[in-house]
C-alpha positions in Angstrom: 80.5 -71.4 45.9 78.8 -70.6 42.6 78.2 -73.5 40.5 76.5 -73.5 37.2 73.2 -75.2 37.7 70.2 -75.8 35.5 68.3 -72.7 36.9 71.2 -70.2 36.2 70.6 -67.7 33.4 73.0 -68.0 30.5 75.1 -65.1 29.2 73.0 -64.6 26.1 69.8 -64.1 28.0 71.5 -61.8 30.5 72.9 -59.7 27.6 69.5 -59.5 25.9 67.8 -58.4 29.1 70.5 -55.7 29.7 70.3 -54.4 26.2 66.5 -54.2 26.3 66.6 -52.5 29.6 69.1 -50.0 28.3 67.0 -49.2 25.3 63.8 -48.8 27.4 65.6 -46.4 29.8 67.0 -44.3 26.9 63.5 -44.2 25.3 62.0 -43.0 28.7 64.7 -40.3 29.0 64.1 -39.1 25.5 60.3 -39.0 26.0 60.7 -37.0 29.2 63.0 -34.6 27.6 60.5 -34.1 24.7 57.7 -33.5 27.2 59.8 -31.0 29.2 60.6 -29.1 26.0 57.0 -29.1 24.9 55.9 -27.8 28.4 58.6 -25.1 28.4 57.5 -24.0 24.9 53.8 -23.8 26.1 54.9 -21.7 29.0 56.8 -19.3 26.8 53.7 -18.9 24.5 51.6 -18.1 27.5 54.1 -15.4 28.6 53.9 -13.9 25.1 50.1 -13.9 25.2 50.2 -12.3 28.7 52.5 -9.6 27.3 50.2 -9.1 24.3 47.2 -9.0 26.6 48.8 -6.3 28.7 49.1 -4.2 25.5 45.5 -4.9 24.6 44.4 -4.0 28.1 46.2 -0.7 27.8 44.5 0.0 24.5 41.1 -0.9 25.9 41.7 1.3 28.9 42.7 4.2 26.6 39.5 3.7 24.6 37.3 3.5 27.6 38.9 6.7 29.0 38.1 8.4 25.7 34.5 7.3 26.0 34.2 8.8 29.5 35.5 12.3 28.7 34.1 15.6 27.4 36.0 17.1 24.5 35.5 19.3 21.5 35.0 17.4 18.2 34.6 20.5 16.1 34.5 23.9 17.8 33.4 25.8 14.7 30.3 23.7 14.3 29.8 23.5 18.1 30.1 19.7 18.2 31.3 18.1 21.5 31.9 14.6 22.7 30.1 13.6 25.9 30.7 10.6 28.1 28.8 7.5 26.8 26.6 7.3 29.8 25.5 10.9 29.5 24.9 10.4 25.7 22.6 7.5 26.4 20.6 9.6 28.9 20.3 12.4 26.3 19.0 9.9 23.7 16.4 8.6 26.1 15.3 12.1 27.0 15.0 13.1 23.3 13.0 9.9 22.6 10.7 10.7 25.6 10.1 14.3 24.3 9.4 13.0 20.8 6.9 10.5 22.2 5.2 13.2 24.2 4.8 15.4 21.1 2.9 12.8 19.1 
């Protein structure tokens, strides 16, 4: 049935092809594993940044809230804090009055 003819591959060639194929498959598996680990690490970093951003967003919200409220700075001296929008209006009004006086 099977006879060794001139076109049949010899055992050495077959062994070299199998060894090379095995090495290539192992290299591909290792490369994919490295890529997977890298991608997983990047995702973890993004989660950490997202958690840090949430903390930063909370701090910014607290600061913005403080800019929008009335409160006493020094009762004895009669100093108060007004919301930033109102403070800007008062500055414009004062500037307009000073300009009218000149």
